[in-house]
PATORKOL-756934 format. One line per 5 residues: number of its first residue (from 1); their letters; for each residue x, y, z of N, C-alpha, C, O. Coordinates in Angstrom, 3 decimals, always signed. Last residue first. Layout:
NUM> a> X Y Z X Y Z X Y Z X Y Z  ...
# end
This chain:
215> tneap> -44.275 -53.926 -4.572 -43.306 -54.431 -3.591 -43.513 -53.750 -2.259 -42.796 -54.037 -1.301  -46.163 -54.967 -7.379 -46.160 -54.154 -6.181 -45.201 -54.754 -5.157 -45.275 -55.951 -4.880  -44.411 -55.482 -10.440 -45.234 -55.975 -9.355 -45.102 -55.055 -8.169 -44.059 -54.432 -7.967  -42.854 -53.959 -12.138 -43.967 -54.717 -12.709 -44.936 -55.185 -11.631 -46.140 -55.277 -11.871  -42.107 -50.686 -10.733 -41.817 -52.090 -11.031 -43.056 -52.822 -11.510 -44.178 -52.356 -11.310
210> lghel> -42.346 -47.493 -12.318 -42.873 -48.440 -11.334 -42.461 -49.865 -11.718 -42.466 -50.212 -12.899  -39.181 -46.168 -13.566 -40.616 -46.304 -13.518 -41.045 -47.319 -12.474 -40.205 -47.937 -11.820  -36.462 -45.677 -13.495 -36.934 -46.826 -14.295 -38.449 -46.961 -14.336 -38.961 -47.800 -15.077  -36.013 -43.322 -12.034 -35.156 -43.650 -13.165 -35.782 -44.698 -14.088 -35.649 -44.618 -15.310  -37.903 -43.288 -10.034 -37.813 -42.141 -10.931 -37.021 -42.482 -12.193 -37.323 -41.991 -13.280
205> vtltr> -37.296 -45.748 -8.796 -38.609 -45.553 -9.413 -38.552 -44.392 -10.403 -39.096 -44.498 -11.502  -34.725 -45.153 -7.851 -34.902 -46.241 -8.813 -36.243 -46.109 -9.534 -36.323 -46.333 -10.742  -35.260 -43.172 -6.001 -34.506 -42.819 -7.199 -34.627 -43.900 -8.275 -34.631 -43.597 -9.468  -36.613 -44.742 -4.070 -37.288 -43.640 -4.750 -36.579 -43.273 -6.046 -37.225 -43.083 -7.077  -34.576 -46.428 -3.176 -35.747 -46.988 -3.839 -36.488 -45.922 -4.639 -36.938 -46.177 -5.756
200> dvlga> -32.932 -44.490 -1.984 -32.422 -45.277 -3.106 -33.583 -45.904 -3.887 -33.572 -45.910 -5.117  -34.563 -43.653 +0.081 -34.188 -42.701 -0.966 -33.696 -43.446 -2.201 -34.012 -43.070 -3.330  -34.621 -46.025 +1.577 -35.851 -45.496 +1.001 -35.545 -44.521 -0.136 -36.187 -44.557 -1.185  -31.927 -46.233 +2.343 -32.513 -47.257 +1.504 -33.803 -46.795 +0.842 -34.062 -47.126 -0.315  -31.718 -43.992 +3.978 -30.896 -44.065 +2.767 -31.457 -45.107 +1.804 -31.464 -44.896 +0.591
195> lddrh> -33.450 -44.726 +6.058 -33.797 -43.615 +5.181 -32.994 -43.659 +3.889 -33.534 -43.391 +2.816  -34.650 -47.775 +6.990 -33.395 -47.088 +6.708 -33.668 -45.992 +5.684 -34.075 -46.287 +4.560  -37.654 -47.633 +9.019 -36.875 -48.007 +7.842 -35.549 -47.255 +7.787 -35.362 -46.237 +8.453  -38.871 -46.441 +11.185 -38.319 -47.785 +11.345 -37.373 -48.154 +10.199 -36.412 -48.899 +10.392  -40.196 -44.046 +11.510 -38.747 -44.014 +11.270 -38.098 -45.390 +11.431 -36.920 -45.491 +11.773
190> greaw> -42.937 -44.475 +11.526 -42.218 -44.420 +12.795 -40.713 -44.470 +12.664 -40.019 -44.886 +13.592  -44.115 -44.211 +9.124 -43.817 -45.579 +9.552 -42.940 -45.600 +10.806 -42.290 -46.600 +11.109  -44.144 -41.496 +8.754 -45.420 -42.173 +9.026 -45.212 -43.600 +9.500 -46.058 -44.141 +10.212  -41.452 -40.993 +8.096 -41.989 -40.545 +9.381 -43.268 -41.284 +9.737 -43.464 -41.662 +10.892  -41.292 -42.177 +5.551 -40.369 -42.589 +6.614 -40.929 -42.231 +7.986 -40.896 -43.037 +8.915
185> fvtte> -43.219 -40.660 +4.185 -43.370 -42.111 +4.328 -42.519 -42.629 +5.472 -42.983 -43.437 +6.277  -41.967 -38.144 +4.225 -43.235 -38.339 +4.931 -43.486 -39.832 +5.176 -43.919 -40.216 +6.262  -39.719 -38.714 +2.617 -39.555 -38.227 +3.986 -40.820 -38.479 +4.803 -40.754 -38.965 +5.931  -40.973 -39.391 +0.226 -40.111 -40.358 +0.900 -39.933 -39.988 +2.362 -39.989 -40.849 +3.240  -42.184 -36.996 -0.436 -43.034 -38.130 -0.087 -42.229 -39.229 +0.610 -42.749 -39.919 +1.487
180> mlagl> -39.856 -35.518 -0.985 -40.770 -35.084 +0.071 -41.649 -36.248 +0.516 -41.838 -36.461 +1.714  -38.853 -36.932 -3.151 -38.090 -36.915 -1.903 -38.959 -36.465 -0.732 -38.818 -36.971 +0.381  -40.817 -36.340 -5.033 -40.605 -37.725 -4.622 -39.832 -37.793 -3.308 -40.132 -38.625 -2.452  -40.464 -33.591 -5.314 -41.727 -34.115 -4.809 -41.586 -35.543 -4.310 -42.164 -35.913 -3.288  -37.867 -33.580 -6.380 -38.125 -32.965 -5.079 -39.442 -33.458 -4.479 -39.524 -33.712 -3.278
175> lsmaw> -38.248 -34.967 -8.834 -37.301 -35.445 -7.828 -37.633 -34.884 -6.454 -37.676 -35.625 -5.472  -40.096 -33.296 -10.081 -40.441 -34.697 -9.815 -39.531 -35.266 -8.740 -39.989 -35.966 -7.838  -38.638 -30.996 -10.329 -39.742 -30.994 -9.386 -40.252 -32.402 -9.108 -40.778 -32.675 -8.029  -36.707 -31.870 -12.241 -36.299 -31.344 -10.936 -37.435 -31.411 -9.927 -37.227 -31.835 -8.790  -38.294 -32.691 -14.454 -37.415 -33.636 -13.771 -37.078 -33.150 -12.366 -37.151 -33.919 -11.408
170> arvel> -39.622 -30.313 -15.157 -40.394 -31.496 -14.765 -39.524 -32.478 -13.995 -39.963 -33.040 -12.992  -37.444 -28.642 -15.817 -38.378 -28.278 -14.742 -39.126 -29.508 -14.227 -39.247 -29.716 -13.020  -36.387 -30.062 -17.968 -35.583 -29.872 -16.759 -36.475 -29.504 -15.580 -36.281 -30.001 -14.471  -38.587 -29.941 -19.775 -38.016 -31.218 -19.368 -37.218 -31.098 -18.068 -37.354 -31.932 -17.173  -39.065 -27.218 -20.202 -40.076 -28.029 -19.539 -39.476 -29.315 -19.001 -39.811 -29.742 -17.896
165> sepdr> -36.254 -25.076 -19.439 -37.004 -25.961 -20.322 -38.005 -26.785 -19.529 -37.822 -27.023 -18.335  -34.639 -23.564 -17.902 -36.043 -23.171 -17.936 -36.879 -24.062 -18.845 -38.078 -23.833 -19.007  -32.092 -24.528 -18.279 -32.710 -24.733 -16.964 -34.185 -24.350 -16.929 -34.909 -24.764 -16.023  -31.290 -26.313 -21.127 -31.833 -25.040 -20.683 -32.515 -25.245 -19.335 -33.435 -26.058 -19.242  -28.427 -28.503 -20.868 -29.826 -28.205 -21.153 -30.205 -26.826 -20.629 -29.512 -26.255 -19.787
160> gtrea> -25.950 -29.374 -20.140 -26.034 -28.450 -21.264 -27.458 -28.098 -21.653 -27.671 -27.451 -22.678  -25.596 -30.930 -17.909 -26.115 -31.573 -19.106 -26.149 -30.672 -20.331 -26.356 -31.152 -21.445  -24.522 -29.283 -15.902 -23.976 -30.608 -16.124 -24.367 -31.198 -17.478 -23.567 -31.881 -18.118  -25.989 -26.951 -15.945 -24.536 -26.882 -16.070 -23.946 -28.229 -16.450 -22.990 -28.307 -17.223  -28.571 -27.992 -15.546 -28.235 -27.294 -16.786 -26.726 -27.243 -17.004 -26.244 -27.464 -18.115
155> vaarl> -28.441 -29.005 -12.946 -28.724 -29.896 -14.068 -28.269 -29.261 -15.376 -27.654 -29.922 -16.213  -28.041 -26.632 -11.524 -27.008 -27.674 -11.496 -27.189 -28.652 -12.648 -26.211 -29.082 -13.260  -30.446 -25.323 -12.069 -29.179 -24.718 -12.494 -28.064 -25.757 -12.531 -27.243 -25.768 -13.449  -32.259 -27.042 -10.854 -32.304 -26.859 -12.301 -31.014 -26.255 -12.827 -30.540 -26.625 -13.902  -31.555 -26.691 -8.158 -31.349 -27.991 -8.795 -31.347 -27.857 -10.316 -30.532 -28.482 -10.994
150> lrgtv> -32.323 -24.050 -7.741 -30.928 -24.454 -7.531 -30.629 -25.764 -8.255 -29.581 -25.917 -8.882  -35.059 -24.265 -8.271 -34.225 -23.391 -9.101 -32.754 -23.747 -8.962 -32.017 -23.746 -9.948  -35.896 -26.007 -6.226 -35.990 -26.408 -7.623 -35.133 -25.562 -8.531 -34.534 -26.081 -9.473  -35.652 -24.494 -3.947 -34.733 -25.612 -4.135 -34.728 -26.052 -5.598 -33.687 -26.422 -6.141  -37.844 -22.810 -4.534 -36.498 -22.260 -4.355 -35.449 -23.341 -4.572 -34.473 -23.133 -5.294
145> smnet> -39.981 -24.572 -4.633 -39.664 -23.788 -5.827 -38.260 -23.194 -5.738 -37.565 -23.086 -6.748  -40.286 -25.622 -2.103 -39.679 -26.471 -3.122 -39.297 -25.688 -4.371 -38.386 -26.089 -5.096  -41.717 -24.009 -0.424 -40.277 -23.784 -0.500 -39.601 -24.615 -1.585 -38.458 -24.339 -1.949  -44.284 -25.124 -0.643 -44.022 -23.773 -1.149 -42.528 -23.535 -1.359 -42.123 -22.932 -2.353  -43.917 -27.539 +0.690 -44.284 -27.544 -0.724 -43.989 -26.194 -1.361 -43.499 -26.128 -2.489
140> mrarv> -43.383 -26.540 +3.230 -42.383 -27.338 +2.554 -42.660 -27.371 +1.049 -41.742 -27.244 +0.238  -45.807 -25.364 +3.864 -44.638 -24.498 +3.682 -43.522 -25.248 +2.963 -42.791 -24.655 +2.170  -47.382 -27.669 +4.099 -47.697 -26.668 +3.084 -46.499 -25.759 +2.808 -46.214 -25.428 +1.657  -46.149 -28.950 +6.277 -46.208 -29.625 +4.972 -46.467 -28.616 +3.859 -45.849 -28.690 +2.797  -46.622 -27.062 +8.263 -45.244 -27.392 +7.901 -45.215 -28.045 +6.525 -44.355 -27.729 +5.703
135> apvea> -49.407 -27.136 +8.355 -48.734 -25.882 +8.022 -47.289 -26.119 +7.609 -46.783 -25.452 +6.706  -50.004 -29.826 +9.159 -50.353 -29.340 +7.818 -49.613 -28.059 +7.416 -49.230 -27.911 +6.256  -47.957 -32.017 +10.731 -48.434 -30.634 +10.856 -48.743 -30.074 +9.467 -47.823 -29.867 +8.675  -46.980 -34.602 +10.157 -48.136 -34.444 +11.034 -48.737 -33.045 +11.055 -49.918 -32.896 +11.368  -44.745 -34.592 +8.450 -45.824 -35.541 +8.199 -47.104 -35.178 +8.952 -48.201 -35.417 +8.447
130> mlrtr> -43.128 -32.640 +9.531 -43.514 -32.554 +8.118 -44.720 -33.431 +7.825 -45.602 -33.060 +7.051  -42.757 -33.701 +12.076 -43.544 -32.477 +11.930 -43.992 -32.284 +10.480 -45.104 -31.819 +10.229  -41.113 -35.829 +11.382 -42.417 -36.108 +11.996 -43.320 -34.883 +11.879 -44.514 -35.015 +11.611  -38.905 -34.441 +10.493 -39.683 -35.194 +9.517 -41.039 -35.591 +10.081 -42.015 -35.680 +9.335  -38.024 -33.327 +12.900 -38.442 -32.426 +11.827 -39.249 -33.186 +10.774 -40.190 -32.627 +10.212
125> lrsae> -37.441 -35.647 +14.411 -38.454 -34.690 +14.853 -38.947 -33.845 +13.688 -40.152 -33.668 +13.510  -35.399 -36.869 +12.939 -36.670 -37.576 +13.138 -37.776 -36.609 +13.563 -38.918 -36.740 +13.124  -33.423 -34.917 +13.095 -33.924 -35.341 +11.785 -35.269 -36.038 +11.921 -36.173 -35.821 +11.114  -32.957 -34.846 +15.827 -33.540 -33.672 +15.180 -34.105 -34.033 +13.813 -35.147 -33.515 +13.414  -31.825 -37.397 +16.105 -33.046 -37.065 +16.834 -33.743 -35.866 +16.203 -34.965 -35.858 +16.056
120> pdcam> -29.461 -37.303 +14.558 -30.584 -38.150 +14.142 -31.885 -37.816 +14.854 -32.954 -37.941 +14.257  -27.296 -35.281 +13.660 -28.289 -35.171 +14.734 -29.509 -35.997 +14.357 -30.499 -35.442 +13.882  -25.191 -36.356 +11.984 -25.055 -35.093 +12.717 -26.014 -35.022 +13.909 -25.596 -34.738 +15.031  -26.046 -38.695 +10.789 -24.899 -38.754 +11.697 -24.812 -37.499 +12.551 -24.406 -37.563 +13.711  -28.109 -37.857 +9.167 -28.412 -38.765 +10.263 -27.277 -38.839 +11.263 -27.512 -39.024 +12.457
115> grdva> -26.666 -36.237 +7.363 -27.740 -35.676 +8.173 -28.069 -36.545 +9.367 -28.287 -36.034 +10.466  -24.929 -38.085 +6.200 -24.388 -36.996 +7.019 -25.463 -36.404 +7.921 -25.213 -36.105 +9.089  -26.703 -39.751 +4.856 -25.802 -40.313 +5.862 -25.276 -39.217 +6.783 -25.191 -39.402 +7.997  -27.846 -37.885 +3.092 -28.667 -38.557 +4.103 -27.791 -39.112 +5.215 -28.110 -38.955 +6.393  -25.574 -37.233 +1.549 -26.280 -36.201 +2.311 -27.138 -36.816 +3.408 -27.154 -36.318 +4.534
110> qrlve> -24.881 -39.633 +0.357 -23.944 -39.015 +1.282 -24.633 -37.962 +2.145 -24.319 -37.815 +3.326  -27.199 -39.980 -1.227 -26.823 -40.989 -0.236 -25.881 -40.383 +0.811 -26.063 -40.596 +2.010  -27.072 -37.722 -2.868 -28.154 -37.852 -1.900 -27.836 -38.897 -0.839 -28.172 -38.711 +0.331  -24.762 -38.308 -4.366 -24.825 -37.090 -3.548 -25.924 -37.204 -2.494 -25.718 -36.818 -1.343  -25.483 -40.721 -5.651 -24.340 -40.670 -4.742 -24.412 -39.463 -3.817 -24.152 -39.580 -2.619
105> rvsrt> -27.717 -39.942 -7.212 -27.824 -41.011 -6.222 -26.705 -40.929 -5.192 -26.953 -41.054 -3.993  -26.623 -37.989 -8.891 -27.696 -37.636 -7.964 -27.801 -38.669 -6.849 -27.956 -38.315 -5.680  -24.770 -39.570 -10.316 -24.322 -38.427 -9.518 -25.359 -38.058 -8.468 -25.027 -37.841 -7.303  -26.459 -41.336 -11.633 -25.519 -41.857 -10.640 -25.033 -40.734 -9.736 -24.897 -40.923 -8.527  -27.767 -39.613 -13.362 -28.549 -40.298 -12.331 -27.644 -40.889 -11.246 -28.023 -40.935 -10.076
100> wpega> -25.627 -38.821 -15.034 -26.288 -37.859 -14.157 -27.056 -38.541 -13.040 -27.005 -38.097 -11.893  -22.623 -40.730 -15.205 -24.030 -40.550 -15.571 -24.755 -39.681 -14.546 -24.522 -39.796 -13.343  -19.510 -39.008 -15.286 -20.415 -39.864 -14.529 -21.855 -39.654 -14.992 -22.277 -38.510 -15.158  -17.717 -37.265 -16.402 -18.208 -38.360 -17.222 -19.194 -39.276 -16.533 -19.671 -40.234 -17.141  -17.077 -35.492 -14.321 -17.785 -34.997 -15.502 -18.384 -36.126 -16.332 -19.457 -35.957 -16.910
95> prarl> -17.676 -36.365 -10.902 -16.887 -36.532 -12.134 -17.705 -36.202 -13.385 -18.871 -36.581 -13.496  -19.172 -33.667 -8.909 -19.065 -35.066 -9.312 -18.287 -35.185 -10.624 -18.231 -34.223 -11.390  -19.567 -31.019 -8.376 -18.233 -31.551 -8.112 -18.080 -33.011 -8.517 -16.972 -33.546 -8.476  -22.222 -30.475 -8.749 -21.273 -29.911 -9.712 -19.890 -30.538 -9.576 -19.129 -30.587 -10.542  -23.229 -31.701 -6.470 -23.553 -32.251 -7.782 -22.577 -31.745 -8.840 -22.157 -32.497 -9.720
90> aeall> -22.236 -29.955 -4.546 -21.771 -31.342 -4.550 -22.076 -32.008 -5.886 -21.270 -32.795 -6.383  -23.693 -27.658 -5.101 -22.242 -27.654 -5.319 -21.691 -29.071 -5.363 -20.776 -29.357 -6.135  -26.198 -28.562 -4.313 -25.987 -28.177 -5.706 -24.495 -28.168 -6.033 -24.082 -28.612 -7.104  -25.689 -28.917 -1.604 -26.027 -30.074 -2.423 -25.821 -29.773 -3.901 -25.333 -30.616 -4.653  -25.309 -26.296 -0.851 -24.169 -27.204 -0.801 -24.447 -28.479 -1.579 -23.529 -29.063 -2.156
85> pdwed> -27.882 -25.205 -1.092 -26.803 -24.723 -1.975 -25.602 -25.662 -1.983 -24.943 -25.810 -3.012  -29.192 -26.877 +0.976 -29.525 -26.946 -0.443 -28.444 -26.397 -1.365 -28.104 -27.058 -2.346  -28.288 -26.273 +3.633 -27.855 -27.481 +2.937 -28.085 -27.463 +1.435 -27.259 -27.981 +0.685  -28.895 -24.590 +5.625 -27.909 -24.126 +4.655 -27.501 -25.228 +3.685 -26.485 -25.118 +3.000  -32.490 -24.647 +6.139 -31.116 -24.832 +6.570 -30.190 -24.364 +5.458 -30.647 -23.805 +4.461
80> tlvid> -35.890 -24.719 +7.072 -34.799 -23.991 +6.430 -33.459 -24.385 +7.013 -33.299 -24.452 +8.232  -37.863 -26.123 +8.560 -37.524 -26.533 +7.205 -36.251 -25.919 +6.646 -35.590 -26.543 +5.816  -38.307 -25.113 +11.117 -38.220 -26.562 +10.930 -37.562 -26.900 +9.598 -36.791 -27.855 +9.512  -38.428 -22.431 +10.563 -37.435 -22.892 +11.542 -37.226 -24.396 +11.387 -36.105 -24.890 +11.512  -40.604 -22.213 +8.892 -39.265 -22.094 +8.312 -38.183 -22.552 +9.279 -37.128 -23.016 +8.849
75> ektpf> -42.758 -22.263 +10.621 -42.497 -23.439 +9.802 -41.091 -23.401 +9.200 -40.463 -24.444 +9.020  -42.778 -19.702 +11.581 -42.355 -20.773 +12.492 -42.024 -22.037 +11.713 -41.127 -22.792 +12.089  -41.372 -17.443 +9.134 -42.481 -18.163 +9.748 -41.929 -19.235 +10.686 -40.764 -19.622 +10.592  -38.879 -16.204 +8.643 -40.122 -15.436 +8.507 -41.345 -16.112 +9.111 -42.266 -15.428 +9.556  -36.078 -16.313 +10.394 -37.081 -17.266 +9.937 -38.427 -16.550 +9.852 -39.058 -16.310 +10.881
70> yrcvt> -34.553 -14.063 +10.949 -33.886 -15.263 +10.450 -34.866 -16.252 +9.830 -34.537 -16.943 +8.866  -36.533 -12.291 +11.758 -35.565 -11.880 +10.740 -34.862 -13.085 +10.132 -34.607 -13.116 +8.928  -37.856 -13.634 +13.765 -38.558 -13.379 +12.508 -37.613 -12.940 +11.398 -37.875 -13.194 +10.222  -35.848 -13.598 +15.743 -36.376 -14.869 +15.246 -37.029 -14.666 +13.886 -36.785 -15.437 +12.957  -35.658 -10.842 +16.086 -34.511 -11.589 +15.563 -34.963 -12.933 +15.008 -34.521 -13.356 +13.940
65> spsve> -38.125 -10.246 +17.194 -37.814 -9.693 +15.875 -36.610 -10.390 +15.251 -36.537 -10.522 +14.030  -37.910 -11.464 +19.714 -38.826 -12.019 +18.713 -38.550 -11.501 +17.306 -38.720 -12.233 +16.331  -34.388 -11.620 +20.631 -35.673 -10.929 +20.553 -36.589 -11.622 +19.547 -36.111 -12.291 +18.630  -32.932 -14.390 +22.434 -32.889 -13.355 +21.406 -34.252 -12.681 +21.405 -35.168 -13.123 +22.099  -32.830 -16.761 +23.898 -32.222 -15.535 +24.425 -31.932 -14.532 +23.314 -30.866 -13.920 +23.252
60> areai> -34.210 -18.989 +23.300 -32.968 -18.778 +22.554 -32.199 -17.546 +23.013 -31.071 -17.308 +22.584  -36.433 -18.649 +24.938 -35.567 -19.808 +25.155 -34.211 -19.619 +24.459 -33.181 -20.045 +24.983  -37.502 -16.276 +23.819 -37.076 -16.305 +25.222 -36.118 -17.455 +25.483 -35.107 -17.280 +26.163  -38.082 -17.163 +21.215 -37.134 -16.073 +21.424 -36.602 -16.076 +22.859 -35.405 -15.901 +23.087  -40.013 -19.103 +21.764 -38.768 -19.476 +21.099 -37.704 -18.414 +21.352 -36.558 -18.736 +21.667
55> qettt> -42.023 -17.515 +22.845 -41.381 -18.545 +23.658 -40.041 -18.975 +23.069 -39.065 -19.181 +23.792  -42.654 -15.979 +20.571 -42.168 -15.327 +21.785 -41.477 -16.325 +22.711 -40.446 -16.003 +23.302  -43.628 -17.884 +18.816 -42.396 -17.183 +18.490 -41.795 -16.522 +19.729 -40.578 -16.509 +19.909  -44.847 -20.795 +20.619 -44.977 -19.476 +19.998 -43.613 -18.874 +19.700 -42.592 -19.289 +20.247  -46.288 -23.946 +20.679 -45.027 -23.205 +20.734 -45.147 -21.903 +19.956 -45.505 -21.905 +18.778
50> anygq> -48.548 -25.371 +20.207 -48.500 -24.583 +21.443 -47.256 -23.718 +21.542 -47.180 -22.843 +22.404  -47.971 -26.775 +17.889 -48.961 -25.707 +17.833 -48.931 -24.821 +19.070 -49.256 -23.637 +18.986  -46.016 -28.702 +18.779 -45.708 -27.660 +17.792 -46.688 -26.493 +17.874 -46.267 -25.338 +17.923  -45.429 -29.519 +22.280 -46.069 -29.668 +20.978 -45.819 -28.474 +20.073 -45.461 -27.388 +20.529  -43.987 -29.345 +24.617 -45.395 -28.915 +24.636 -46.113 -29.040 +23.300 -47.292 -28.698 +23.201
45> ervla> -41.402 -30.503 +24.379 -42.013 -30.321 +25.694 -43.524 -30.121 +25.613 -44.266 -30.657 +26.437  -40.760 -30.511 +21.700 -40.738 -31.786 +22.428 -41.487 -31.670 +23.752 -42.129 -32.622 +24.194  -40.925 -27.777 +21.227 -41.862 -28.679 +20.553 -41.914 -30.029 +21.260 -42.984 -30.620 +21.402  -38.751 -26.853 +22.729 -40.108 -26.475 +23.110 -41.148 -27.402 +22.480 -42.132 -27.768 +23.122  -36.614 -28.013 +21.278 -36.794 -28.321 +22.696 -38.225 -28.012 +23.145 -38.842 -28.807 +23.854
40> ytaar> -36.940 -26.833 +18.752 -37.078 -28.279 +18.898 -37.318 -28.667 +20.353 -38.131 -29.548 +20.635  -36.421 -24.115 +19.446 -37.712 -24.534 +18.887 -37.936 -26.023 +19.085 -39.004 -26.435 +19.538  -33.769 -24.199 +20.284 -34.809 -23.753 +21.202 -36.186 -24.215 +20.737 -37.010 -24.652 +21.541  -32.548 -25.034 +17.900 -32.460 -25.876 +19.094 -33.537 -25.500 +20.109 -34.148 -26.374 +20.724  -33.122 -22.818 +16.231 -33.635 -24.157 +15.917 -33.655 -25.046 +17.158 -34.645 -25.724 +17.434
35> itert> -31.688 -20.815 +17.572 -33.139 -20.693 +17.426 -33.758 -22.051 +17.109 -34.804 -22.398 +17.657  -29.098 -21.818 +17.296 -29.649 -21.601 +18.631 -31.171 -21.516 +18.581 -31.861 -22.073 +19.436  -28.782 -21.785 +14.520 -28.749 -23.063 +15.220 -29.358 -22.938 +16.619 -30.053 -23.845 +17.077  -28.887 -19.007 +14.047 -29.891 -19.891 +13.461 -29.942 -21.223 +14.198 -31.026 -21.737 +14.472  -26.571 -18.247 +15.477 -27.885 -17.753 +15.879 -28.988 -18.640 +15.326 -29.923 -18.991 +16.046
30> kikkr> -24.585 -19.555 +14.001 -24.780 -19.901 +15.414 -26.151 -19.449 +15.897 -26.821 -20.169 +16.637  -24.838 -18.236 +11.552 -25.091 -19.675 +11.631 -25.369 -20.090 +13.068 -26.277 -20.880 +13.328  -24.085 -15.660 +12.351 -25.421 -15.901 +11.811 -25.789 -17.378 +11.914 -26.900 -17.729 +12.311  -21.460 -16.112 +13.111 -22.416 -15.635 +14.107 -23.846 -15.875 +13.642 -24.713 -16.246 +14.434  -20.365 -16.828 +10.657 -20.376 -17.808 +11.746 -21.364 -17.402 +12.829 -22.037 -18.257 +13.404
25> erlgp> -20.602 -14.424 +9.267 -21.409 -15.558 +8.843 -21.469 -16.623 +9.929 -22.507 -17.260 +10.111  -18.743 -12.881 +10.720 -20.123 -12.452 +10.607 -21.031 -13.618 +10.243 -22.099 -13.789 +10.831  -16.328 -14.304 +10.354 -16.908 -14.157 +11.684 -18.383 -13.789 +11.613 -19.191 -14.329 +12.368  -16.580 -16.382 +7.352 -16.056 -15.305 +8.181 -16.801 -15.198 +9.496 -17.780 -15.907 +9.729  -16.192 -19.905 +6.690 -16.978 -18.671 +6.734 -16.329 -17.645 +7.646 -15.620 -17.993 +8.590
20> ppgap> -13.364 -21.292 +4.942 -14.200 -21.206 +6.136 -14.978 -19.897 +6.146 -14.480 -18.882 +5.661  -13.625 -22.278 +1.520 -13.012 -21.437 +2.541 -13.922 -21.330 +3.752 -15.142 -21.281 +3.598  -14.737 -25.747 +1.115 -14.530 -24.377 +0.682 -13.856 -23.580 +1.781 -13.547 -24.115 +2.845  -13.570 -29.024 +0.582 -14.049 -28.027 +1.536 -13.748 -26.634 +1.023 -12.643 -26.362 +0.553  -14.526 -30.688 -2.413 -13.510 -30.125 -1.553 -14.107 -29.092 -0.617 -15.037 -28.372 -0.981
15> sgpaa> -17.242 -33.062 -2.197 -16.584 -31.932 -2.831 -15.539 -31.380 -1.895 -15.641 -31.579 -0.685  -18.569 -35.019 -0.814 -18.030 -35.373 -2.098 -17.353 -34.232 -2.817 -16.921 -34.408 -3.956  -20.809 -32.796 +0.732 -20.233 -34.119 +0.653 -19.714 -34.382 -0.739 -20.345 -34.011 -1.729  -19.810 -29.424 +1.396 -20.674 -30.353 +0.693 -20.032 -31.714 +0.622 -18.814 -31.800 +0.464  -19.144 -28.265 +4.692 -18.723 -28.499 +3.322 -19.639 -29.522 +2.688 -20.181 -30.390 +3.373
10> spsps> -20.430 -27.857 +7.045 -19.359 -26.943 +6.710 -18.852 -27.133 +5.310 -18.186 -26.247 +4.775  -23.981 -27.875 +7.604 -22.752 -28.540 +7.236 -21.700 -27.527 +6.857 -22.035 -26.438 +6.391  -26.509 -27.274 +9.206 -25.335 -26.430 +9.056 -24.053 -27.168 +8.723 -23.101 -27.095 +9.501  -28.086 -30.284 +9.454 -27.887 -29.020 +10.130 -26.529 -28.416 +9.874 -25.508 -28.975 +10.275  -29.542 -31.477 +6.439 -28.526 -31.665 +7.470 -28.246 -30.339 +8.131 -28.169 -29.329 +7.432
5> qaatm> -31.820 -33.344 +4.385 -31.382 -32.131 +5.031 -30.432 -32.421 +6.179 -30.506 -33.474 +6.812  -32.945 -35.063 +2.605 -31.517 -35.126 +2.815 -30.988 -33.919 +3.527 -29.849 -33.505 +3.311  -35.475 -34.824 +1.766 -35.124 -36.075 +2.432 -33.666 -36.138 +2.811 -33.195 -37.169 +3.292  -35.530 -32.165 +0.644 -36.298 -32.549 +1.803 -35.863 -33.817 +2.504 -35.883 -33.874 +3.734  -32.722 -30.123 +0.189 -33.609 -31.151 -0.336 -34.241 -31.910 +0.824 -33.598 -32.244 +1.819
# end
């Protein structure tokens, strides 16, 4: 989820830790992290548009084909992580009697806190790219459909609703679109605001509608 992404978490917040990944999966995670780190370093040095796949591969000490195998586009390096499935699992792990909106609020708050604690500099860079680079913004919008399917499945399991119903589709994509705009808003204001507080404000608007007065 766009406003709550975190680099390679080992367990979903608020849920029991799952079995540790096997050697093969750990190698894949390490390779993805190495490619991301190389990309972020190059972007800081020379800018996003000047950074090429070949440069990323050289800095990460892998082949260009390896970079493309893990990340089909350069934009995916900025946007893709292992967090979305874990967020869905965290939602499933919330208490059964808890109101759905409370579950979403708690899971997102924990996800934002974890993302900022893991690597705040990377979080700020990737959100700045989301706000400033049209190709990254467009790819983020495109990728929302994948995250939306995961979220709809979690909603359906929790509420008993049909994940393909219009109501569930509208709610899930409204949430993801709102989180995307929250992320961009945070970056456009120079990351001065508390991201967790912005997400909380966003969820309040989704739950209760616009306030009577502009704030």
